Each structure stands twice: as structure tokens, then as C-alpha cells.
N, C-alpha and C positions, 0 to 999 in steps of 0.2 A: 503493500500499500504506499501511496506517496506520504511523505512526511508532512505532518501538519504543525510541526514545531514553529512557533513564531519567530521572527527575526531576532537575533541577539542584539543587545544594547550596543555592542561594538560595531556591527554592520550598520545599524541605524545611525550611530555617531559618525561613521565614515561617510555615509550618504549625506548627512547634514553638512559636513565640512566641504564636501564636493560642491554641493548646491551653493553654499556660502561663497566659495571661490568663484563660481560662475556668476553669481550676482555682483560680486566685487569687480570682476573683470568687465562685465557689461556696463556697470556704473562708470568705470574709468573711461571706457570707449565712448560712451554717450556724452560724458562731460567734454571730452576732447572734440567730438563732433559738433556739440553746441557751441564751444568756444571758437572753433574754426570758422563758424558762420557769422561771427561778430566782426571779423576783419581785424580785430586787435591782435597785439602780439600774443603768441601762444606759447606757454612753457609749462614744464611739468609741475612746479609748485602750484600754479593756478588751476591746472587740471585736477590735481590731487585734492585741493580745497573744494572745488565744485563737486567732486565725486564723494566728499566727506571720508577721505582716506588720507593717511600720511604720505608724504612724498616718497618715503622708503618703500611703503607698500606698492605704490604705482610702479616703481622701478623693479620690484620683484616680478610684476606681471609683464612688464615691457622694458627691455634693456636700455632703450633710448627714446627720445621724443619722436624721431622719424618713424621708427618701428610702430609706435602707437598711432601716429597720424595716418600711416599707410592703411591701417585697419579702420580707423575712424572715418576716413573720407571715401573709403571704398564704395559706400552705398550713396554717396552724394553726387557722384559724377553723372552729368546729364547725358542722355542719349543723343548722339549727333543728329538723328532724323528729327527728333523733337526740337532740338536746339535751332535747327535751320528750317523749321516748318514754314516760316515766313517767305522763304525763297524756294520752296520745294518744287513749284511749277516753273521756275525760271531756268533757262538753259544758258543764261549769260554767265560765264565763268568770273567775270569781274564782280558782278553783283553778288554771286554766291561766295566768293572769297571775301568780299567786304563784310558780308553777314557773319561768316565764320570768324573772322579776325575780331570783329567787334564783340560778338558773343564771348569768345575766349577771354578777352581783355576785361570785360566787365565781370566775368565769373571770377578771374584772379583778383581783381580789385576788391570784390566783396568778401574775399577770403585771404586777403594778402598776408596776414600774420602766419597762417598755416603754410601758405605757399613759400613764404620767405624761409620758414624753418625747413621745409623740404628741400629747397634749393641749397641751403647751407649744409645740410646733411649729405646731399649728392656730391657737393664740391669737396667736403673734408673727407668723406669716405665712399668714393664712387663704387667700390667693389660690393659694398653692403647696402647701399641705398638705391631704391627703385622709386621712380616717380610715375604717376599715372599716365602721362603722355596723352592728354586729352587733345592737345593740339593736332596730333597726327590723324586722329579719328575725324576731327572736324575738317581738316584739309582734304583728307581722302573723300569724304562725303561731298564737300563742295565741288570737287573736281570729278566726281563720279560719272556724271552725264557725258562729259567729253572723253573720259577714259573708256567707258563702255562703248561709246560710238567710235572710238579710235579716231577721234577728231584732231589728235595731236600726236606727234611722233613719241614712242615710248621713252626714248632717251630724254627728250625734251620735257616730257611730263615728269620724269623722276627728278631732273634738275630743278624744275619749278617747285615740286614738293619740298625738296631740300632748302631751297631759298626761302620758301614761306615758313619752313619750320624754324628758321633763324629769326624771322621777322615777327611772326604771329606767336608771341611768347611772353611769358612773365618777365623774362630777363630784358627783353626790349622795352617793355613798359616801365620796369624799374629803372633802367638806364636813363630814360627820358625824365622820369619824375625825380629820382634821387640825385643824378649827376647833372643833367641838363637843366633841371629846375623847372620843368613844365608842370602845370596843374594837371590832374588826372584826365580831365576831359581833352585838353590839348594833346596830351601824350597819346590817348586812344586814337584821336583823329589823325595824328601823325603816322602812327603804326598802320592804321587802316589805309591811309593814302599810299604808304610804301608797299603794302601787301598787294593792293589792286594795281599798282604800277608794274609790279612784277608779273602779275597775272596777264595784264594786257600786253606787255612786251613779249611774253612767252607764247601767247595765243595768237597774236596778230599774223605771224607768217602762215599760219594754218586756217586762217578764217577770212582772208581777203580783207582784213581791216575792219570786219563788222563785229566788233566786241564792245562791250559797255565802256563808259567813260571811268576814269579814275575817280574814286571817291575823294571829296575834299573835306576840310575841317567843317565847313558850313553844313554840308549834308549830314555828316556824322552828328554834329551838335543838334541839328533839326530833328534827327531820329530820336536822340536822347530827350529832347524837350517833349516830343510827342508821347514817348513812354511815360515821362514823369506826369504829364497832364492826365493821361489815361489812369495812372496809378492813383492820383489825387481824387479823380472823380469816382473811382471804385471805393476808395476809403471814405469819401464824403457821402 
């Protein structure tokens, strides 16, 4: 007959400790995720305080801040299709690249504390640090219609993607805000203009010159103003 002996207190205690560890780990990850969305500097002491644990406890679960942030932001990354839904019907590579660049930069700006921490970890320990690489997914999706239609030479397409990966990046945004002294909106506009210029230059030889205009600072600011106006109306 099967044993009907109730679980021992030892096994019950072990199960309780395991559940407590899972709850503690989830609390730390959630605190990191919440703080990353504020845009402020993110560090282990703040995360531990928000999770109601000691800093030493947080380090027992995660060896460093980058390791923790990797897990915390994994569920926050937007889907490229949803991110570029506004230009989904467009076949203009310049327009699609502009949308991808602006989306990425605003995403970075809203989470810049976490992004800066991830960049720092990548630079100091490149062998151990892995960043999400959202820019590559956005660039691929932006150029997908032309890649699928073979409307551009594969070598030229690959070079365009590499060039855009340099420009459409947190590093480019922070270079303009931190070192060049631009305000965030001007920095975003500058990066978008450079990205669209690259796209236009790469696509023109394969399109007979029929590609979209380069985005300028005014058009980027106008889109930002319309988004803010819609947001204010929704909140009002």
C-alpha cells in the first residue's frame, strides 16, 4: 500500500526556504525592473532598498548589477513589429529607418539609468556582459521590405545595417547629450537625421532616386509634440 505518512517537518521546512528564496529573487528582479523604468541612475543599494532586502542579500542572488539588469529588463523589450506599427504599411526605407531610430532613442532615454549601467558593464567586462541588442531587431524590421524584395544588393544592405547600428544607438545619443551638450530632443533629431541620410544614400543607387527625404530636426520635434499632445488629451 502507498505510504500515507505526512511530510516530515524537515521536508516542509526545506520547501518553505526554497519558496522564500524564490520570493526574494522575484522581489529583487521586480525592484530592478521598476527602477529601470524611472530613467534615474540604477544601482544595487537602491534596488536592495526597494526590494526590502540588504545589499549583501541582493549580491547573493546576483553577482553584479549587469547580471541583475539583464534579467530585469528581459520582459520589457518591445516587439519590433509593434514598435514600428505606425510605418508598417510604408515601403519607404527612409521613413521606416527614421521611425526605428526615433523609437530606440526614446526607449533609451526613458530608461537611461539602466542603459548606462549596461553599457558600463559591457565596456569593463565584455566577455561576461551581454546587452539586449534591440537596435539590431529594429533595423532589421525597418529594412525587411527591401531585403525581402531584394531591392538592394546584399553587400550594400549589410553595410547599411552596420552603419545604422553605429548611429542608431544609446552610445550616439549619450555622445551628443553628454559630450556635445545637446538637449535630448535635439540629440534625437540629430541621430534620426544621420540615420535617414545613411539610408537614403544606400538606397538611392537601387531605387532610381525615388526614396524618402531625410528627416530633419523640425519633423522629429513635430512628431514628439503630437505625441505629447495626444498623451495630454488621454490623461485629461
